[in-house]
MIDOSE-1310 file (N, C-alpha, C; in nm, 2 decimals, decimal comma, always signed):
residues 246
xxxx	-11,91/+1,03/-2,59/-11,87/+1,16/-2,58/-11,76/+1,18/-2,47; -11,79/+1,12/-2,36/-11,70/+1,12/-2,25/-11,57/+1,04/-2,28; -11,58/+0,93/-2,35/-11,46/+0,85/-2,38/-11,37/+0,93/-2,47; -11,43/+1,00/-2,57/-11,35/+1,08/-2,66/-11,28/+1,19/-2,59
xxxx	-11,35/+1,25/-2,50/-11,29/+1,36/-2,42/-11,17/+1,31/-2,34; -11,18/+1,19/-2,28/-11,07/+1,13/-2,20/-10,95/+1,10/-2,29; -10,98/+1,05/-2,41/-10,87/+1,02/-2,50/-10,80/+1,14/-2,54; -10,88/+1,25/-2,56/-10,81/+1,37/-2,60/-10,72/+1,43/-2,49
xxxx	-10,77/+1,41/-2,37/-10,69/+1,46/-2,25/-10,56/+1,38/-2,24; -10,57/+1,25/-2,26/-10,45/+1,17/-2,25/-10,35/+1,20/-2,36; -10,41/+1,22/-2,48/-10,31/+1,25/-2,59/-10,25/+1,39/-2,56; -10,33/+1,48/-2,51/-10,27/+1,61/-2,48/-10,16/+1,61/-2,38
xxxx	-10,18/+1,52/-2,28/-10,08/+1,51/-2,17/-9,95/+1,45/-2,23; -9,97/+1,34/-2,31/-9,85/+1,28/-2,37/-9,78/+1,38/-2,46; -9,86/+1,46/-2,54/-9,79/+1,56/-2,62/-9,72/+1,67/-2,54; -9,78/+1,70/-2,42/-9,71/+1,79/-2,34/-9,58/+1,74/-2,28
xxxx	-9,58/+1,61/-2,25/-9,46/+1,55/-2,20/-9,36/+1,54/-2,30; -9,40/+1,50/-2,42/-9,30/+1,50/-2,53/-9,25/+1,63/-2,57; -9,34/+1,73/-2,56/-9,29/+1,87/-2,59/-9,19/+1,92/-2,49; -9,22/+1,88/-2,36/-9,12/+1,92/-2,26/-8,99/+1,86/-2,27
xxxx	-8,99/+1,73/-2,31/-8,87/+1,66/-2,33/-8,79/+1,71/-2,45; -8,87/+1,74/-2,56/-8,80/+1,80/-2,67/-8,75/+1,94/-2,64; -8,83/+2,01/-2,56/-8,79/+2,14/-2,53/-8,67/+2,15/-2,45; -8,64/+2,04/-2,36/-8,52/+2,04/-2,29/-8,40/+2,02/-2,38
xxxx	-8,42/+1,93/-2,48/-8,31/+1,91/-2,57/-8,28/+2,03/-2,65; -8,39/+2,10/-2,69/-8,37/+2,22/-2,77/-8,31/+2,33/-2,68; -8,35/+2,34/-2,56/-8,29/+2,44/-2,47/-8,14/+2,41/-2,44; -8,10/+2,28/-2,43/-7,96/+2,25/-2,40/-7,87/+2,27/-2,52
xxxx	-7,93/+2,26/-2,65/-7,84/+2,27/-2,76/-7,86/+2,41/-2,83; -7,96/+2,48/-2,80/-7,99/+2,61/-2,87/-8,00/+2,72/-2,77; -7,94/+2,83/-2,81/-7,94/+2,95/-2,72/-8,03/+3,06/-2,77; -8,11/+3,03/-2,88/-8,20/+3,13/-2,94/-8,32/+3,16/-2,86
xxxx	-8,38/+3,06/-2,79/-8,50/+3,08/-2,72/-8,49/+3,04/-2,58; -8,42/+3,11/-2,49/-8,41/+3,07/-2,35/-8,54/+3,08/-2,28; -8,63/+3,15/-2,33/-8,75/+3,17/-2,25/-8,84/+3,05/-2,24; -8,82/+2,95/-2,33/-8,91/+2,83/-2,33/-8,84/+2,72/-2,26
xxxx	-8,73/+2,74/-2,17/-8,67/+2,63/-2,10/-8,75/+2,58/-1,99; -8,78/+2,46/-1,99/-8,85/+2,40/-1,87/-8,77/+2,40/-1,75; -8,84/+2,38/-1,63/-8,76/+2,38/-1,50/-8,67/+2,26/-1,49; -8,72/+2,15/-1,54/-8,63/+2,03/-1,54/-8,51/+2,04/-1,61
xxxx	-8,50/+2,11/-1,72/-8,38/+2,12/-1,80/-8,28/+2,21/-1,73; -8,32/+2,30/-1,66/-8,23/+2,39/-1,58/-8,15/+2,31/-1,48; -8,21/+2,22/-1,41/-8,13/+2,14/-1,31/-8,04/+2,04/-1,38; -8,07/+2,00/-1,50/-7,99/+1,90/-1,57/-7,86/+1,97/-1,63
xxxx	-7,86/+2,10/-1,65/-7,75/+2,17/-1,71/-7,64/+2,20/-1,60; -7,68/+2,23/-1,48/-7,59/+2,27/-1,37/-7,48/+2,16/-1,34; -7,52/+2,03/-1,32/-7,41/+1,94/-1,30/-7,31/+1,93/-1,41; -7,35/+1,95/-1,53/-7,26/+1,94/-1,65/-7,16/+2,06/-1,64
xxxx	-7,21/+2,18/-1,60/-7,12/+2,29/-1,59/-7,02/+2,28/-1,47; -7,07/+2,22/-1,36/-6,98/+2,21/-1,24/-6,87/+2,10/-1,26; -6,90/+2,00/-1,33/-6,80/+1,89/-1,35/-6,71/+1,91/-1,46; -6,74/+2,01/-1,55/-6,65/+2,04/-1,66/-6,51/+2,08/-1,62
xxxx	-6,48/+2,17/-1,52/-6,34/+2,20/-1,48/-6,27/+2,08/-1,42; -6,34/+1,99/-1,35/-6,28/+1,87/-1,29/-6,23/+1,78/-1,40; -6,29/+1,78/-1,52/-6,24/+1,69/-1,63/-6,12/+1,75/-1,69; -6,11/+1,89/-1,69/-5,99/+1,95/-1,75/-5,87/+1,94/-1,65
xxxx	-5,89/+1,96/-1,52/-5,78/+1,96/-1,42/-5,82/+1,87/-1,31; -5,78/+1,74/-1,31/-5,82/+1,65/-1,21/-5,77/+1,69/-1,07; -5,66/+1,77/-1,06/-5,61/+1,80/-0,93/-5,70/+1,89/-0,85; -5,79/+1,96/-0,91/-5,88/+2,05/-0,84/-5,98/+1,98/-0,76
xxxx	-6,00/+1,85/-0,79/-6,10/+1,78/-0,72/-6,05/+1,72/-0,59; -5,92/+1,72/-0,56/-5,87/+1,67/-0,43/-5,89/+1,77/-0,32; -5,89/+1,72/-0,20/-5,91/+1,82/-0,08/-5,80/+1,92/-0,07; -5,67/+1,89/-0,10/-5,56/+1,99/-0,09/-5,54/+2,06/-0,22
xxxx	-5,60/+2,03/-0,32/-5,58/+2,10/-0,45/-5,46/+2,05/-0,52; -5,40/+1,94/-0,48/-5,28/+1,88/-0,55/-5,32/+1,75/-0,62; -5,24/+1,72/-0,72/-5,27/+1,59/-0,79/-5,24/+1,47/-0,70; -5,31/+1,37/-0,70/-5,29/+1,25/-0,62/-5,16/+1,19/-0,65
xxxx	-5,08/+1,14/-0,55/-4,95/+1,08/-0,57/-4,97/+0,94/-0,64; -4,88/+0,92/-0,73/-4,89/+0,79/-0,81/-4,80/+0,69/-0,74; -4,85/+0,57/-0,72/-4,78/+0,46/-0,66/-4,69/+0,39/-0,76; -4,56/+0,37/-0,73/-4,47/+0,30/-0,81/-4,49/+0,15/-0,80
xxxx	-4,49/+0,08/-0,90/-4,50/-0,06/-0,90/-4,38/-0,13/-0,82; -4,40/-0,22/-0,74/-4,29/-0,28/-0,67/-4,19/-0,35/-0,76; -4,06/-0,33/-0,73/-3,96/-0,39/-0,82/-3,95/-0,54/-0,78; -3,95/-0,62/-0,89/-3,94/-0,76/-0,87/-3,80/-0,80/-0,86
xxxx	-3,75/-0,86/-0,76/-3,62/-0,91/-0,75/-3,60/-1,04/-0,83; -3,48/-1,05/-0,89/-3,45/-1,16/-0,97/-3,42/-1,28/-0,88; -3,40/-1,39/-0,93/-3,37/-1,51/-0,85/-3,23/-1,51/-0,79; -3,22/-1,54/-0,66/-3,09/-1,54/-0,59/-3,01/-1,66/-0,62
xxxx	-2,88/-1,64/-0,63/-2,79/-1,76/-0,66/-2,78/-1,85/-0,54; -2,75/-1,97/-0,56/-2,73/-2,07/-0,45/-2,61/-2,02/-0,37; -2,60/-2,06/-0,24/-2,48/-2,02/-0,15/-2,35/-2,07/-0,20; -2,35/-2,19/-0,26/-2,22/-2,24/-0,31/-2,17/-2,16/-0,42
xxxx	-2,26/-2,11/-0,51/-2,21/-2,03/-0,62/-2,16/-1,89/-0,57; -2,23/-1,84/-0,47/-2,19/-1,71/-0,42/-2,05/-1,72/-0,35; -2,03/-1,83/-0,28/-1,90/-1,86/-0,22/-1,79/-1,88/-0,32; -1,82/-1,95/-0,43/-1,73/-1,97/-0,54/-1,69/-1,84/-0,60
xxxx	-1,79/-1,75/-0,63/-1,76/-1,62/-0,69/-1,67/-1,53/-0,60; -1,70/-1,54/-0,47/-1,62/-1,46/-0,37/-1,48/-1,50/-0,37; -1,46/-1,64/-0,37/-1,32/-1,69/-0,37/-1,25/-1,65/-0,50; -1,32/-1,66/-0,61/-1,26/-1,63/-0,74/-1,22/-1,48/-0,74
xxxx	-1,30/-1,39/-0,68/-1,26/-1,25/-0,68/-1,14/-1,23/-0,59; -1,14/-1,31/-0,48/-1,02/-1,30/-0,39/-0,89/-1,34/-0,46; -0,90/-1,45/-0,53/-0,78/-1,50/-0,60/-0,74/-1,40/-0,71; -0,84/-1,34/-0,78/-0,80/-1,24/-0,88/-0,73/-1,12/-0,82
xxxx	-0,78/-1,08/-0,70/-0,72/-0,96/-0,64/-0,57/-1,00/-0,59; -0,55/-1,12/-0,54/-0,42/-1,16/-0,50/-0,33/-1,17/-0,63; -0,38/-1,22/-0,74/-0,30/-1,23/-0,86/-0,26/-1,10/-0,91; -0,35/-1,00/-0,91/-0,32/-0,87/-0,96/-0,22/-0,80/-0,86
xxxx	-0,23/-0,82/-0,73/-0,14/-0,76/-0,64/+0,00/-0,82/-0,66; +0,01/-0,95/-0,69/+0,14/-1,01/-0,71/+0,20/-0,96/-0,84; +0,12/-0,94/-0,94/+0,18/-0,88/-1,06/+0,23/-0,74/-1,04; +0,15/-0,66/-0,97/+0,19/-0,52/-0,94/+0,32/-0,52/-0,86
xxxx	+0,33/-0,61/-0,76/+0,46/-0,62/-0,68/+0,58/-0,66/-0,76; +0,55/-0,75/-0,86/+0,66/-0,79/-0,94/+0,71/-0,68/-1,03; +0,62/-0,60/-1,09/+0,66/-0,49/-1,17/+0,73/-0,38/-1,09; +0,68/-0,36/-0,97/+0,74/-0,26/-0,88/+0,88/-0,30/-0,84
xxxx	+0,90/-0,43/-0,81/+1,04/-0,47/-0,78/+1,13/-0,46/-0,90; +1,08/-0,49/-1,02/+1,16/-0,48/-1,14/+1,19/-0,33/-1,17; +1,10/-0,24/-1,14/+1,13/-0,10/-1,16/+1,23/-0,05/-1,06; +1,22/-0,10/-0,94/+1,32/-0,06/-0,84/+1,46/-0,11/-0,87
xxxx	+1,47/-0,24/-0,92/+1,60/-0,29/-0,97/+1,66/-0,21/-1,08; +1,57/-0,18/-1,18/+1,62/-0,10/-1,29/+1,67/+0,04/-1,25; +1,60/+0,10/-1,15/+1,64/+0,23/-1,10/+1,77/+0,22/-1,03; +1,79/+0,11/-0,95/+1,91/+0,09/-0,88/+2,03/+0,07/-0,97
xxxx	+2,01/+0,02/-1,09/+2,12/+0,00/-1,18/+2,19/+0,14/-1,22; +2,12/+0,25/-1,21/+2,17/+0,37/-1,25/+2,25/+0,44/-1,14; +2,25/+0,39/-1,02/+2,32/+0,45/-0,91/+2,45/+0,36/-0,88; +2,56/+0,42/-0,85/+2,68/+0,35/-0,82/+2,67/+0,28/-0,69
xxxx	+2,73/+0,16/-0,68/+2,74/+0,08/-0,56/+2,86/+0,12/-0,48; +2,84/+0,17/-0,36/+2,96/+0,22/-0,28/+2,96/+0,13/-0,15; +3,08/+0,09/-0,11/+3,10/+0,01/+0,01/+3,17/+0,10/+0,11; +3,10/+0,12/+0,22/+3,16/+0,21/+0,33/+3,25/+0,12/+0,42
xxxx	+3,37/+0,15/+0,42/+3,47/+0,08/+0,50/+3,54/+0,18/+0,60; +3,59/+0,14/+0,71/+3,66/+0,23/+0,80/+3,78/+0,28/+0,74; +3,83/+0,40/+0,78/+3,95/+0,46/+0,72/+4,07/+0,36/+0,75; +4,16/+0,37/+0,65/+4,28/+0,28/+0,66/+4,37/+0,33/+0,77
xxxx	+4,37/+0,46/+0,80/+4,47/+0,51/+0,89/+4,39/+0,55/+1,02; +4,46/+0,52/+1,13/+4,40/+0,55/+1,27/+4,51/+0,56/+1,37; +4,49/+0,64/+1,47/+4,58/+0,65/+1,58/+4,55/+0,55/+1,69; +4,66/+0,48/+1,74/+4,64/+0,38/+1,83/+4,68/+0,41/+1,97
xxxx	+4,73/+0,53/+1,99/+4,77/+0,57/+2,13/+4,93/+0,59/+2,14; +4,98/+0,62/+2,26/+5,12/+0,64/+2,28/+5,19/+0,50/+2,31; +5,32/+0,49/+2,27/+5,39/+0,36/+2,29/+5,39/+0,32/+2,43; +5,40/+0,41/+2,53/+5,41/+0,38/+2,67/+5,28/+0,31/+2,72
xxxx	+5,18/+0,32/+2,65/+5,05/+0,26/+2,69/+5,04/+0,11/+2,66; +5,15/+0,05/+2,60/+5,15/-0,09/+2,56/+5,25/-0,16/+2,65; +5,21/-0,28/+2,70/+5,29/-0,36/+2,78/+5,38/-0,45/+2,70; +5,51/-0,47/+2,74/+5,60/-0,56/+2,67/+5,55/-0,70/+2,68
xxxx	+5,56/-0,77/+2,57/+5,52/-0,91/+2,57/+5,37/-0,94/+2,56; +5,29/-0,84/+2,55/+5,15/-0,86/+2,54/+5,10/-0,83/+2,40; +4,98/-0,89/+2,37/+4,91/-0,86/+2,24/+4,79/-0,77/+2,27; +4,78/-0,65/+2,21/+4,67/-0,56/+2,23/+4,56/-0,59/+2,13
xxxx	+4,44/-0,63/+2,17/+4,33/-0,66/+2,08/+4,22/-0,55/+2,08; +4,25/-0,43/+2,12/+4,15/-0,32/+2,13/+4,10/-0,28/+1,99; +4,18/-0,30/+1,89/+4,14/-0,25/+1,76/+4,11/-0,37/+1,66; +4,08/-0,49/+1,72/+4,05/-0,60/+1,63/+3,92/-0,59/+1,56
xxxx	+3,81/-0,54/+1,64/+3,68/-0,53/+1,58/+3,67/-0,41/+1,49; +3,73/-0,30/+1,53/+3,71/-0,17/+1,46/+3,80/-0,16/+1,34; +3,92/-0,21/+1,35/+4,02/-0,20/+1,24/+4,09/-0,33/+1,20; +4,06/-0,43/+1,26/+4,11/-0,57/+1,23/+4,26/-0,57/+1,24
xxxx	+4,31/-0,52/+1,35/+4,46/-0,50/+1,38/+4,49/-0,55/+1,52; +4,60/-0,62/+1,54/+4,66/-0,64/+1,67/+4,79/-0,57/+1,68; +4,81/-0,51/+1,80/+4,94/-0,44/+1,83/+5,02/-0,53/+1,93; +5,14/-0,55/+1,89/+5,23/-0,64/+1,97/+5,36/-0,56/+2,01
xxxx	+5,39/-0,56/+2,14/+5,51/-0,49/+2,18/+5,62/-0,59/+2,23; +5,73/-0,58/+2,16/+5,85/-0,66/+2,20/+5,94/-0,57/+2,28; +6,05/-0,62/+2,34/+6,14/-0,53/+2,42/+6,19/-0,41/+2,34; +6,22/-0,43/+2,21/+6,28/-0,32/+2,13/+6,19/-0,26/+2,02
xxxx	+6,07/-0,31/+2,00/+5,99/-0,26/+1,89/+5,84/-0,29/+1,91; +5,76/-0,21/+1,84/+5,61/-0,23/+1,83/+5,57/-0,25/+1,69; +5,50/-0,36/+1,66/+5,45/-0,38/+1,53/+5,30/-0,41/+1,53; +5,24/-0,40/+1,41/+5,09/-0,43/+1,40/+5,07/-0,54/+1,30
xxxx	+4,99/-0,64/+1,35/+4,96/-0,76/+1,27/+4,81/-0,75/+1,22; +4,80/-0,77/+1,09/+4,66/-0,77/+1,03/+4,59/-0,90/+1,06; +4,47/-0,89/+1,13/+4,40/-1,00/+1,18/+4,32/-1,07/+1,07; +4,39/-1,13/+0,98/+4,32/-1,21/+0,87/+4,40/-1,33/+0,84
xxxx	+4,34/-1,45/+0,85/+4,41/-1,57/+0,82/+4,45/-1,58/+0,68; +4,57/-1,63/+0,65/+4,62/-1,64/+0,52/+4,56/-1,77/+0,44; +4,48/-1,84/+0,51/+4,41/-1,96/+0,44/+4,29/-1,91/+0,36; +4,19/-1,88/+0,43/+4,06/-1,83/+0,36/+4,01/-1,70/+0,41
xxxx	+4,09/-1,63/+0,49/+4,05/-1,49/+0,53/+3,97/-1,48/+0,65; +3,96/-1,58/+0,73/+3,88/-1,57/+0,86/+3,97/-1,49/+0,96; +3,90/-1,45/+1,07/+3,97/-1,37/+1,17/+4,01/-1,46/+1,28; +4,14/-1,48/+1,30/+4,19/-1,57/+1,41/+4,16/-1,50/+1,55
xxxx	+4,18/-1,58/+1,65/+4,15/-1,54/+1,79/+4,29/-1,55/+1,87; +4,32/-1,45/+1,95/+4,44/-1,45/+2,03/+4,41/-1,53/+2,16; +4,49/-1,64/+2,18/+4,48/-1,72/+2,30/+4,61/-1,69/+2,38; +4,59/-1,61/+2,48/+4,71/-1,57/+2,57/+4,76/-1,69/+2,64
xxxx	+4,68/-1,78/+2,69/+4,73/-1,90/+2,76/+4,81/-1,99/+2,68; +4,79/-2,00/+2,55/+4,86/-2,08/+2,46/+4,97/-2,00/+2,38; +4,97/-1,87/+2,40/+5,06/-1,78/+2,34/+5,06/-1,80/+2,18; +4,94/-1,79/+2,12/+4,93/-1,81/+1,98/+4,80/-1,75/+1,93
xxxx	+4,79/-1,73/+1,80/+4,67/-1,70/+1,73/+4,61/-1,82/+1,67; +4,48/-1,84/+1,69/+4,41/-1,97/+1,65/+4,30/-1,93/+1,56; +4,30/-1,99/+1,44/+4,19/-1,96/+1,34/+4,07/-2,05/+1,38; +3,95/-2,00/+1,40/+3,83/-2,08/+1,44/+3,77/-2,16/+1,32
xxxx	+3,81/-2,12/+1,20/+3,75/-2,18/+1,08/+3,81/-2,32/+1,04; +3,94/-2,33/+1,03/+4,00/-2,45/+0,98/+4,12/-2,49/+1,07; +4,14/-2,42/+1,19/+4,24/-2,47/+1,28/+4,38/-2,42/+1,26; +4,40/-2,32/+1,17/+4,54/-2,28/+1,15/+4,59/-2,21/+1,28
xxxx	+4,72/-2,22/+1,31/+4,78/-2,16/+1,42/+4,90/-2,08/+1,39; +4,92/-1,96/+1,46/+5,02/-1,87/+1,43/+5,09/-1,83/+1,57; +5,22/-1,81/+1,56/+5,29/-1,76/+1,68/+5,25/-1,62/+1,71; +5,30/-1,57/+1,83/+5,28/-1,43/+1,86/+5,34/-1,33/+1,76
xxxx	+5,44/-1,37/+1,69/+5,50/-1,29/+1,59/+5,42/-1,30/+1,45; +5,33/-1,40/+1,44/+5,25/-1,42/+1,32/+5,30/-1,53/+1,23; +5,39/-1,61/+1,27/+5,44/-1,72/+1,19/+5,35/-1,84/+1,20; +5,31/-1,89/+1,08/+5,22/-2,01/+1,07/+5,30/-2,14/+1,11
xxxx	+5,24/-2,22/+1,19/+5,31/-2,34/+1,23/+5,21/-2,46/+1,23; +5,08/-2,45/+1,22/+4,99/-2,56/+1,22/+4,87/-2,52/+1,14; +4,81/-2,63/+1,09/+4,69/-2,61/+1,01/+4,72/-2,58/+0,86; +4,61/-2,55/+0,79/+4,63/-2,53/+0,64/+4,68/-2,39/+0,60
xxxx	+4,71/-2,30/+0,69/+4,75/-2,17/+0,65/+4,88/-2,18/+0,57; +4,90/-2,13/+0,45/+5,02/-2,15/+0,37/+5,13/-2,05/+0,40; +5,11/-1,94/+0,47/+5,21/-1,85/+0,49/+5,18/-1,77/+0,62; +5,28/-1,69/+0,67/+5,26/-1,61/+0,79/+5,15/-1,50/+0,78
xxxx	+5,11/-1,45/+0,89/+5,02/-1,34/+0,89/+5,09/-1,21/+0,84; +5,02/-1,12/+0,78/+5,07/-1,00/+0,73/+5,08/-0,89/+0,84; +5,18/-0,81/+0,83/+5,19/-0,69/+0,91/+5,16/-0,57/+0,83; +5,11/-0,46/+0,91/+5,07/-0,34/+0,84/+5,17/-0,22/+0,88
xxxx	+5,16/-0,12/+0,81/+5,25/+0,00/+0,83/+5,22/+0,06/+0,97; +5,32/+0,10/+1,04/+5,30/+0,17/+1,17/+5,42/+0,27/+1,18; +5,38/+0,39/+1,22/+5,48/+0,50/+1,24/+5,43/+0,58/+1,35; +5,52/+0,69/+1,38/+5,48/+0,78/+1,49/+5,42/+0,91/+1,43
xxxx	+5,31/+0,95/+1,47/+5,25/+1,07/+1,43/+5,32/+1,19/+1,49; +5,30/+1,31/+1,43/+5,37/+1,43/+1,49/+5,34/+1,46/+1,64; +5,23/+1,41/+1,69/+5,19/+1,43/+1,83/+5,25/+1,31/+1,92; +5,32/+1,22/+1,86/+5,39/+1,11/+1,93/+5,30/+0,99/+1,94
xxxx	+5,19/+0,98/+1,89/+5,10/+0,86/+1,89/+5,14/+0,77/+1,78; +5,10/+0,64/+1,80/+5,12/+0,54/+1,70/+5,02/+0,56/+1,58; +5,07/+0,57/+1,46/+4,98/+0,59/+1,34/+4,99/+0,46/+1,26; +4,87/+0,39/+1,25/+4,86/+0,26/+1,18/+4,79/+0,29/+1,04
xxxx	+4,85/+0,22/+0,94/+4,78/+0,23/+0,80/+4,77/+0,09/+0,75; +4,65/+0,04/+0,75/+4,62/-0,10/+0,70/+4,63/-0,11/+0,55; +4,64/+0,00/+0,48/+4,65/-0,01/+0,33/+4,78/-0,06/+0,28; +4,89/-0,05/+0,37/+5,02/-0,09/+0,33/+5,06/-0,21/+0,42
xxxx	+5,10/-0,32/+0,36/+5,12/-0,44/+0,43/+5,26/-0,50/+0,39; +5,31/-0,58/+0,49/+5,44/-0,64/+0,48/+5,43/-0,79/+0,50; +5,49/-0,87/+0,41/+5,48/-1,02/+0,41/+5,61/-1,08/+0,47; +5,59/-1,17/+0,56/+5,71/-1,24/+0,62/+5,78/-1,33/+0,53
xxxx	+5,71/-1,40/+0,44/+5,78/-1,50/+0,35/+5,86/-1,42/+0,25; +5,84/-1,29/+0,24/+5,93/-1,21/+0,15/+6,03/-1,13/+0,22; +6,05/-1,16/+0,35/+6,14/-1,09/+0,44/+6,12/-0,94/+0,44; +5,99/-0,90/+0,45/+5,95/-0,76/+0,46/+5,93/-0,71/+0,60
xxxx	+5,94/-0,80/+0,70/+5,91/-0,76/+0,84/+6,02/-0,66/+0,89; +6,13/-0,66/+0,83/+6,24/-0,57/+0,88/+6,25/-0,44/+0,80; +6,16/-0,42/+0,71/+6,16/-0,29/+0,64/+6,11/-0,17/+0,72; +6,15/-0,06/+0,67/+6,11/+0,07/+0,74/+5,96/+0,08/+0,72
xxxx	+5,90/+0,11/+0,83/+5,75/+0,12/+0,84/+5,68/+0,00/+0,89; +5,75/-0,11/+0,89/+5,69/-0,24/+0,94/+5,69/-0,24/+1,09; +5,76/-0,15/+1,16/+5,76/-0,15/+1,31/+5,81/-0,01/+1,35; +5,80/+0,01/+1,48/+5,84/+0,13/+1,55/+5,93/+0,10/+1,66
xx	+6,04/+0,16/+1,67/+6,13/+0,14/+1,79/+6,06/+0,18/+1,92; +6,07/+0,10/+2,02/+6,01/+0,13/+2,14/+6,12/+0,18/+2,24
């Protein structure tokens, strides 16, 4: 009798446990009978309700309320080229730059030459006429070389006249030099020699020096014009304009 009573009590306790477990499941899934919820089921529902927002918005679970920063994966560097290859590539780039610069300079020069073709070439020369001063300023028997560099002319005064000699050798066009000690004009290029009057007497010069036009300006000064010349081999030294009476 006592054994049967113990078995019944054990079975009743197991049934109670099972019913409580089933009741928790029924209470979690059904809302029709909340009055039969056991105490253990109530504690099991709370964590599920608290963790549900965290699953929808993970950022709310951080201390600052922000989403955790994502770390970028480190970039893997490719293999580096050997130093000799790097040096070769740098030299190649240098030569390429020099080559392109040379090509650009060539085309720039060609363009400048083409543009220069459309502009006239002018040669600036000193004026052919100039005033040399008053006749009294020249000494008899001397050769004045003051206008040799500027106008390529020598002025010579004889006792009765003043004439102007063009300082250009009749051989190849060099400029002779007056040597007062030797009383002659000497060409430094090929050794031609001329007297004080301009007559050739040594060297390869084929003819005398030329004389240029000389007259008196309205103010009384000597007016020289290198554009008009007189040749001694044609007996032009005695023509009007080839000298001025002193």
